[in-house]
N, C-alpha and C positions, 0 to 999 in steps of 0.2 A: 938127255942130250940137249944142249943149248941150241937155240934158234936165233937167227938174226931178224930183228923187227925194226920198223920205224915208229917213233913215238915223239910227240911234242914234249918238250921239257922247258920248264921255267928255271933258269939258272940264277936269276937275281930278282928280288922284289922291285917292281917298277910300276908306276901308274900307266905307262905305255905298254899295252898288252901285246904290241907287235914285237916286243923284245924276246918272246919265246921262240924256240927254234925246233925244227923238225930234224931229229937226230936218228942215226942208225945205231942201235945198241944190241947187245947180246942178252937174250932172256934165258936164264937157266931152266933146268927141269924143275917141275913143281916139288915143293917139300912134301913130306908124308901127309900133311893135313890140307894141302892145297890142290886146286885144279888149275889147269892152263886152258884159257879160253881164247880162241881166235875170234876177235871182235868184228862185228859187222856194222854196228851203229852205236853212237853215244850221244845222248841228249846234251844240249847246250843250256846251261843254267847260270843265273847271276853269280852264285858262289864260285864258279870257274874264273870269272873276271876278278872277283874280290880276292881270291887266293893269290892270283898273280900280283895284285896290287898290295897285298899284305893287310887287307881290310876285313878279312873274314875271321870269325872266332877260332876256327881251326887253321893252324899254320903248319902244313906238312914240311918236313925237312927238304932242303934243296939238294939236288934238282928234283923236281916233281912234274908229273904230267897233269893237266887239268882233266876234268871229266869225271863226274860222280856216279852216273848210272848208265849202263850200257847193256848190250845184248850180243850174243854170238854163239859159237859152237865149242863144246869141250873137245880139246884135242889131246889132253893127257891128264891123268889123275895120280895123286899121291897114293901111297900104299895104305893109308888109313881112311881114304874117302869111300863112303858108302851111299851117299844121297844122290849122286849123279854118275853117269857113265860117259865114256868117250863117244862122241857123236851126238850127244844130247844138245838141243838148242836151249839156251838158258838166258835168264836175266841176271845181271851182275850189279850188286850194290857195293861200289868200291870207294866212295867218298872223293877219291882223286885217282888218276891213272888211266882214265878211259879214252883219252885221245891217243890211242896206240893201236897197232895192228894185233897185238895179243897182250895178255896180262896173266900173271900168276896171282891167285887170290884164295884166301881160306874158303873151304868148301861151304861153311855156313852162310857165306855171303852170296851164294848163287842158288837159283831154284829154276825148275823147268819153265820155259816160256808159256804164258797162258795160251790155251788152244785158240786158234783163229787169229792170233796177232802176228804181224810180221815183225822183223827185227827193229824197225824204226819206231813203231808204236810201243813195242815191249820195252824199248830203252827209254821211253818218254813218260810212262804213266806213274811210276812209283812215287816220286817226290811230290808231284803236283796233287795227285789224287789222295795220297796219304795225308797231306796237309789239309786238303778240303774235307776229308772224312773226319779227321780228329776235330777240326773246327766245327763242322755242322752237326755231326752226330754226337760226339763226346762232350765238347765244350759248350756248344750252342743249343744242344737238345732241340734241334729243328723238328717241328711236328708237321704232319700232313695237313694241308689246308692253310698253313701260315704263309705270310708274305716275306720273301727273302730278297734283300738288296745286295747285289754283288758288284763291288767296285773293281776296276782293273780287269773287267770280264773278258778282254781280248787277249790277255796273257795266259801262260800255262796254268798257273794256280787259280786264276779267275775263271777260265773256261772249265776247269775241273769242278769248281764250285757250282757253276751253272748246271753241269751234267748231274752232279750228285743232288743238288737242290731239287731238280725235276724228278730224279729217282725217288727221293724221299717224300714227294708229293706236295712240294711248295709251289706257290706262284712266284716266278723269278723275274725280278727287274734287274737288268744288267746295264752297267755304265761303262763307258770307255771314251777315248779321245778322238776316234776317227770313225766316220760313218761306214767306210768300206769294211773295216774290221768288225764293227757292230753288226753289219749285215750277215757276216759269217756266224756270229754268235746267235743271231735270230734264227738262222737257218738250222741251227743245231738244237733249237728247242726253247730258248728264252722266250718268256711270254711278252716282255716289253724291253726295249732297248732305249737308252738315253745317252746323248752325247754331252759330256760335262766340260768340254773345252769352252772357255770364255774368250772374248775378243782380246782381253788384256794379257792372255797367256796363262792365267790361273785356271784352276779346275773348280767347278761348282755349278750353281744354277739349276740343280735338280730337285730342290726341296718341294716346290709347288707341284711339280709334275708327279713326284712320288706320293704326295698327299692326295692328289686327284685320283691316281691309280688305285689307291687304297681306301676310297670313300672318306677321306679326311682323317683316317685313324693313324696312318703311318705304318711302317713295316715292323715285323716282329723280330727279325734277325738281320743284322748288317754284317757282311763279310768284307773286311777292309784291309787289303795289302798296300794301300796307297798312303794313308795318313794325311797330314797337313790340312789344307782347306777342306778336303773331302771328308775327313773325320769330323771336323767342326760342323759342317752342314748336315752330316748324317745325324748328329745328335738332335737336330731340329725337325726331323721327319720320321721319328720312331713312335711306335705304339706304347701304351702302358705295359710295363714288365718286359720290354724288349731286351735283346742281348746284342751288344755291339762287340764283334769279334775283331780284335786288332791282330793282323797277320804280319805286317811289316810297314815300311815307310818309303816306298819307291818314289814319292814326291820329294824326298829329301828333307822333310821337316817333321820332327816329332811333335805331335799336337799336345796341347794341355787341355784335359777334360774340364768342361764347365760343370762344377759340382752342383750348382743349382738346378741344371737340367737333369742330372742324374737323380736328384731328390724328387723333382716334380714328376718325372716319368717313371720313377722306380726302376731306372735303367741299370742293367748290369754291363759293365765294361770288362771284357774277358780277354786276356792274352792267350795266344795260341803258339806253341812251339811243338810241332808234331814229334820231332826226334826226341826232344827232352821229355815229352809226355811218355813215350815208350820206354825211355831209360828210367824214369821215375816209377812207372807202373809196368814192369816187364810183361806180366801176363796180359794186360790190356794191350800193350804194344803188339804182342803176337796176334791177339784177336783182331786188331785193326789191320795189320798186314794181311791176314787171311781174308778179311772182309773185302778189301779192294782187289786182292788177287782173284777171289771168287767172282766178283763183279766183272773183272776183265775177262776171265775165262768164259763167263756166260754171255759175253757180248753186250752187257748192259752199259759198259763204259768203254770209250776208246778215245785216246788223245788225238787232237787235231795237229798234224805235222805239216807245216806250210812249205818247208824247203829242206833239201838235203845238200850238204857240202862235202866233197871228197876231203880226205884228211889233209891234203895239201892246202886246202882253203879254210882250215879250222879257225884261223884268226879272223877271216872275213865273217864266219858264222857268229863269232862272239861280238864282232862289231855291229852286225845286224841286230843282235839282241840288245846291245848297249844303246843303239840309236832308236829303240822302241819300234822297230819295223817288223818284228816277228808277230805273227798271228798264231796263238797257241804255242807250238813248240817248233824248233828247228833242230836238226841232227847233223853230226859229223859221221861220214860213212867210211868204211875201210874194206880192204880185200875185195874190191870190185863190186861191192853190193850197191844196187840201185833200187831204192824203194819206190813203190807206187804211192804217190802222195795223195792227200785228201783233195 
């Protein structure tokens, strides 16, 4: 039986994310291989904004709802579904469609919520922690006792890297652009925090402090979702045989690596695309998903969710992320759910 739901939908590609609309639509019964989930929370991520603007590599057909990772309760199952049952609390990996009161999705894209997590945390950990796990464990081979420099540490993927860096036994130096945000990162276990905001609006100025914190050697692993000037300066505060992990370019500039420094430091510059890693190496992808799921279920990791917005204010949630005012993660909530925030 079809049900009526509210869902945000992008009807046209536009740089202005306020052009999406909250529509009432009919959601049909799930297909034989699908489950129907009444959603409670959906994480807000930069790809949600980029999809609306047509700037993301994946371009779903119009109209579509933003929202790539969510959590809720199964309310119906198709005839072929065996991995979950009606009433189960689940996490949903949907790519898009999560800014909605309910969703139909193939059963392989849902799994039980980790024990001890609420809907907001469960909706927020998969993308960030999988990125950090693939970067630090698989690509960076971070070892216990090494020094890890995490840039953009106040955002979702940066905060996940701080958590996993500590879990893997590293000494973590975390950078960010605001002292209030860095205080949260410090409270969650970072050994040192550095503000890389410069008076002229650029980012940098951390080289000497990093060298001092490592007795002049430099760090062993750099986790860099920022790029630009931050990448350039990172190359000048690394140890011999260091690994510089490039995650993204939130600064807006693709850096160009100084090959002479790569040679002198015997530095490895390593690209990280967690999703592509799993598609290229399916068995490893399954292992990585299980690794972060088990860590979440054990309580070893938990995302920091700073704010929740009811579905009516989903655009405001994306604007908060776009303006760099989110600490960790923010979520959109549905069906009357009100999470207890960090």
